[in-house]
N, C-alpha and C positions, 0 to 999 in steps of 0.2 A: 225226330221225335214221333213217336207213332200215336195213333189215334189212339182217345181213352177206352182202356179195351170193357168199357159196362155200354158202349155205345149199342143201344138195340137193334136189332134188322125189325124192321115193322113196315105196316104199308103206308104209302104216300099219295095224298093228291096233290098237285100243283095244278094252280089254277093264275093265268092272265088277265092282270088286272089292267095293265099299262101298258101299251106298246106303240109303236112307230104304223103298225098295220092296223085296220080292223074290217070286221063283215059286213059292216055296218051293222042293223035293226035295233038300233039305239045303242050301240058301242061305240066310243069314243075315240079317237085315236090321237096321240099325240108323241110327240119327241121324249117319250121317258120310259121309264121302265118299273112294273113293279110285278109281285109276283107271289101267290099266295099259298104258304105249304101247310098242308092239316094232315099231322100226324093220330096218334092214337093218345099223344101224351100232350097236346093243345094244337094251337095257330100260330104260324109265325107270318107276318106280313115281309118278304124281302124288298126292300127298296121301297119308294113310294110316288115313284113318277113325277112329274113337273108340276102339277098344279092341284091344288086341293078339290077343285070343283069335277075335273076327270076321274080321278080317284074315286072320288063318292058315287058320280054319275053312275060310273063302269059298275063299281061294286052293285049298288042296287039295279041296275039292268042286269046285273046276273045273279038276284036273289041274296048276295054274300050281305051276311050280317057282319059289319067290322065289331062291333063289340066281343066278337069271339077270338079276335086276335089277344093272345095272351105276350107275345115278345114282338118286337120290330127291330129289323137287321137294316143299318145305311149302310150299302156297299162301298164306298166312299163322296167323297162330298160336294159332287157338282149337283145343278139345281135339276138337272131332270131326274135324279135317282132319290133328291129331298124335297122337293119342292109340294109333295102333296102330305107332307108329315101334319100340318096341323087338323086336318080331317081327320085323318085315323087315329091322332089323340084326344080331339074335341068327341069323338066316339067311345074309345075306351082309355079316359086317363093314366087308369091302374097299368097300364102295358109296360113291360120292360123295353129300355131303349138301347140295343148295343151297336156301338160304333167305335174307329179309331180315333184319339184324341185330336188328331190333327183334320177329322173330319170337316169341324167349324172355319180350316182355315181360310182368309181368301181366295180365289182360284180365276184366272183368266184364261181365257184363249187369246191367242193372237196368229194372225195371218199378214203375213206383210207388215204391214206401219199399222193397222189395226186392231185393237186391246178391245176385248169384252168381258165384263164379268161374270161367269158363269157357275159361281161358289153357290153354298148351303145361304136361299132366300134368307133374308133379316127374321121374317115370319116364321122361319121353322127354327133360325137359331132362341127365337123369342120361347117357341115351344117347349122346346128343350130342357130349357133352364126348371119346369113346375114337374116335370115327371121323374120316375126310378129312370137316371142314366145309369148304363153300363161301361163305360170307359176299355177297351179290350186290347190286351197288350200281349196276348196270346191264345192258340187252341183252347179251346174249350167246349165242352158240351154243355148243351142248351137243358133245361126242364126239358123242352117237347121232343128230345132224344135226338136232336142234331148236331152235329160237330161244327162249329164258328171256328175259320180257319186261323185268326189274328194276320199279321201281318204279312206277306207273300215273298220269302225271301228269293235273291238269284237278281243277275244283273238285270239292272235296266231295260225295256222294252225297245228296240229301235225305232218302234212306228210311232212314239210318241209326240214328236216334237209338236210345237206350238201351244202346250200346255206347260201356266206358268202360277203358282204357288208361292204365297207369302212367307217369308223367312226374317230373320233379325236384321238382314242386311237389305230387303226388299223383293221384290219379285224375283223367283227362279226357275229354273228346269224343273216342273213336277216331278217327283219320283214316286209317286201314288202310295207313300207309306203305310196310306190310311185304308187301302184296299184290301175288304174280305168276301172270303166265298163260302157260303153253305157246303155241307157233305152232309146226303143221309144213307145209310142204310136199309135197303128196303128187300121186298123177296127176287125182284128184278135186278139187284145188285146194287153197287156204288153208283149214286146220283150225286154229281157235284152243280153247283147252281151261281151262276157269275152273273158280276154286275156289267162292267166292261171292258174286263181283260187287260186294263191300263198297265199289268204289270207283266203283261204278256201271256202268251197260252200255252206256251213252254213250261215256263215258273209254274203257271197255275196249275199246271196238270200234274207238273212232277213234284209239289207242294200237297196237293190232292193224293197221290199216289203214297207220299211219305206218311203222311197221317191216316192211310187207308192201309197200312201194314206192307204196301208196297203190292199191294194187287190192283187191278187193273179199276179201270173208270169207266162205268158199263155204258153210262147214260151223261151228257153233258146237256144245259139247258142256261141260256142266258144269253147277254152282249158276248162277240169274240171281237170287237175293234181290228177287223179287218176292210173297214170300208176306204177303197183308194189303195188298199194294198198291189205292191205289185206280183206278179205272178209267181215269182222267187218265194217270197212271205207267203205265200197262200201254199205253196207245197211243201214250205217247212213248218204251218199251219197242219197240215194236212198229216203229216209225217207224225207230228205229236201225238194227234188224234189217234194214229193208227199204233204208235208206241204205248202209247198208253192203255188200249184194249178199249178203244171206244165203240161201241158199237151201235150206237144212237145218236145223233143231235138235234138241238129244237135250238135254233139260231136265230138271232134278232137283233131289235134293236138297233146297236153299233157296228154289228158285223156287215151289211151293204148287201144289197140283192145281186152283187155281180159276183162276190166271195162266197154266197151262200150258193148260188149256182154250179160255180168252180168246185168247191169242195164236195156237192152235191155229185157232182162226177166223176172228180177224183174219189170218193168215198164209195163209188155204186149204190148210190141212193140211202145211204144213212143217213143223210143231213137232211132237215126239214125248217121249215120257216114258220119261228113264232107269230100267234098275231093276237087280240083280245079276244077275252072269252074262251080260248082254249084250256081244254083240261086234259093233262097229264098223267100216267103212272094208274 
C-alpha cells in the first residue's frame, strides 16, 4: 500500500521527553520513551514513557506545555511506552489517542522461570476509557500531517524471545501485532519514528519504504531493540539501514550501547545516541 498522496512536506521539530539517558540539569532519565513531534498542523506525542511523574517533570523542565498536544500515539502496549499516559491526558483530555486494539492486552516478559508483567499499567488503561480513542487497523494520515503506519507486516523478528502476550488460550509468544510507527515528510527527507522495533528493523524499514512510495527512509529516530544482539544480527541491521538509504540514525532506549557503537562504526558516523532534552530536525 502506498502512502496517502496528500501527506504534506513540512518542517518537523522532534524533542525527546523521556529516554533511558539524561544529561542532568533537572532532566530525569527512566527506562522508557516519549518523543514530541511538532508540525505546522499540530503536536503529536509518540509514546509516554514509563511513569506520569517523569513525563510531567521533563516537560516542565524543557518548557513544554503538554496542553498543546493534539494527538497521542502508543507504539505498542508495554509499560515503558504507555505508563505516562495519565499525565498527558490530565493536561489535555481532548487529545486523540491512537493505538492498535491489542495494545491493552496483558503482556509479560519471561527469563528462565521468572515471569513479570510488562503490559500497559492499569492507570493508563483507565485513563483511556474517558477519552477520544482511535483504534488503528491500517495506515492513515493524521490531521497533524504525519502517517501512522498501522500494523507492520513481515515475519516475526528473531530477537524477540521472552516476550509473552495474552490470548484466548493463555500467554503465548508475542507477535507484536499492535506495534506502530510514524512517518513524516520533511524538507530533510522522510523521517521514521519507532518505539522499539519489536517487529524487526528490516520489517519496519521495508514497510516504511512501501508507505513512502519506495523512496528512501532518510532519518530513523527511536528504539531499535538490538540490546544483546549478536554481531551477525547487528550486521543485518546495518545492511537494512543501508538498503533503505538511511543517512541519519538517532537510536536509544532498547537499542543498547554496544549496538549503537557497532552501528556508528559500521555506518561511518551516521548513528547518534538519543537522550532526554535532545531536539532534532
